[in-house]
C-alpha positions, 0 to 999 in steps of 0.5 A: 870445228871448220870455222875455229881454225879459220878463225885461228888462221885468219888471226895468225895472218892478221899476226904477221902483216901488223909485225910487217907493218910495224917492220917496214913503217919503221924502216920507213922512219929510218929513211926519213931520217936519215934523209933530214940528217944529209940534209942538215949535214948538207946545208951546214957546209953551204952555210960554211961557204967552203967548197964541199969535199967528200973524199977527205977531212977538210 
């Protein structure tokens, strides 16, 4: 009886940790995507050879 309960809680813990890991990896990929997008945006502005302004649309 005791071992069964232990196995049950252990399985729940594993499920929780897997869910947390999945969330973290999703956030990680989103951050990386944003970084790439920012990089492309800035390189595009530099390629256009115009002063970079962030306060008002050029």
